[in-house]
C-alpha positions as a printed NumPy array, in Angstrom:
array([[128.61 ,  72.777,  93.189],
       [127.962,  76.404,  92.361],
       [124.561,  77.983,  92.817],
       [123.581,  77.812,  89.125],
       [124.299,  74.076,  89.154],
       [122.17 ,  73.742,  92.293],
       [119.303,  75.531,  90.518],
       [119.649,  73.22 ,  87.509],
       [119.702,  70.199,  89.83 ],
       [116.488,  71.367,  91.514],
       [114.831,  71.938,  88.136],
       [115.828,  68.463,  86.983],
       [114.573,  66.768,  90.147],
       [110.848,  66.979,  89.34 ],
       [108.658,  67.826,  86.344],
       [107.162,  70.725,  88.341],
       [109.195,  72.913,  90.688],
       [107.859,  75.918,  92.559],
       [110.355,  78.363,  94.046],
       [108.27 ,  80.046,  96.712],
       [108.247,  81.967,  99.965],
       [107.61 ,  79.37 , 102.65 ],
       [106.24 ,  75.879, 102.1  ],
       [103.029,  74.612, 100.485],
       [101.479,  74.003, 103.908],
       [102.828,  77.258, 105.378],
       [103.273,  79.812, 102.58 ],
       [104.769,  83.102, 103.712],
       [103.169,  85.36 , 101.113],
       [ 99.773,  85.571,  99.486],
       [101.114,  85.067,  95.966],
       [102.854,  81.837,  96.949],
       [ 99.671,  80.686,  98.717],
       [ 97.523,  81.368,  95.638],
       [ 99.951,  79.563,  93.336],
       [100.003,  76.52 ,  95.619],
       [ 96.19 ,  76.574,  95.762],
       [ 95.965,  76.565,  91.954],
       [ 98.456,  73.698,  91.698],
       [ 96.608,  71.699,  94.335],
       [ 93.224,  72.422,  92.733],
       [ 94.311,  70.668,  89.541],
       [ 95.945,  67.82 ,  91.454],
       [ 99.524,  68.737,  90.608],
       [102.415,  66.822,  92.067],
       [105.199,  69.339,  92.541],
       [108.415,  69.978,  94.376],
       [108.908,  73.231,  96.227],
       [111.995,  75.184,  97.219],
       [111.594,  77.591, 100.128],
       [113.681,  80.574,  99.027],
       [113.867,  81.843, 102.61 ],
       [115.885,  78.72 , 103.483],
       [118.058,  79.062, 100.354],
       [119.297,  82.696, 100.202],
       [121.931,  81.919,  97.546],
       [119.306,  80.36 ,  95.292],
       [116.894,  83.228,  96.023],
       [119.352,  85.8  ,  94.658],
       [120.829,  83.731,  91.82 ],
       [117.472,  82.535,  90.487],
       [116.423,  86.111,  89.709],
       [119.397,  86.393,  87.338],
       [119.078,  82.816,  86.052],
       [115.412,  83.275,  85.123],
       [115.47 ,  87.003,  84.381],
       [112.315,  87.128,  86.549],
       [112.599,  89.382,  89.611],
       [109.774,  88.137,  91.828],
       [108.527,  85.026,  93.606],
       [106.94 ,  82.572,  93.349],
       [108.452,  81.154,  90.171],
       [106.793,  78.113,  88.611],
       [108.804,  75.798,  86.364],
       [107.496,  72.9  ,  84.293],
       [110.031,  70.539,  82.743],
       [112.785,  73.036,  83.562],
       [111.085,  75.944,  81.777],
       [109.909,  79.054,  83.596],
       [106.142,  79.363,  83.277],
       [105.896,  82.539,  85.349],
       [104.686,  83.808,  88.673],
       [101.381,  83.898,  90.488],
       [ 99.442,  85.981,  87.951],
       [100.381,  83.739,  85.041],
       [ 99.737,  80.546,  87.018],
       [ 96.286,  81.817,  88.027],
       [ 95.415,  82.88 ,  84.469],
       [ 96.46 ,  79.445,  83.243],
       [ 94.42 ,  77.781,  86.002],
       [ 91.315,  79.783,  85.093],
       [ 91.641,  79.016,  81.378],
       [ 92.366,  75.315,  81.9  ],
       [ 95.853,  75.651,  80.407],
       [ 97.588,  74.842,  83.701],
       [ 95.92 ,  71.459,  84.039],
       [ 96.646,  70.643,  80.39 ],
       [100.318,  71.635,  80.703],
       [100.763,  69.627,  83.893],
       [ 99.014,  66.609,  82.383],
       [101.393,  66.746,  79.41 ],
       [104.301,  66.899,  81.88 ],
       [102.973,  63.833,  83.712],
       [102.584,  65.829,  86.909],
       [ 98.927,  65.289,  87.787],
       [ 97.796,  63.093,  90.637],
       [ 94.377,  63.261,  92.25 ],
       [ 92.815,  66.687,  92.728],
       [ 91.531,  67.126,  96.284],
       [ 87.763,  67.547,  96.269],
       [ 87.661,  70.814,  98.204],
       [ 90.929,  72.49 ,  97.222],
       [ 90.355,  75.746,  95.353],
       [ 92.41 ,  78.903,  94.86 ],
       [ 91.554,  81.93 ,  96.941],
       [ 88.304,  83.644,  96.012],
       [ 90.234,  86.601,  94.625],
       [ 91.908,  84.232,  92.172],
       [ 88.689,  82.826,  90.701],
       [ 86.66 ,  84.368,  87.95 ],
       [ 83.279,  85.745,  89.041]])
């Protein structure tokens, strides 16, 4: 299976897929950490791909998505964007609505919130 097929397989494996640096419990960059925090705050159920463990996917996904940075958030196989877009959508309520429509919401943890810098004053 070539790398583009692997990307498509990952995208088809879950309604929400986050290509990120590190893992949700141990993110290896602040942007990935903030995106995970926003997803967790709305109770999202999501799959992650650690791009540091998948160097072929890391390079090919930039071309596949025409998006040069990470994290990359996909819902139902469609690129939503990176950290800034995910946080804007979280703050406006759009993220929760989109994930609900995708059937990707579980229970939101009571104390899980994005980093203070990600919240509106």
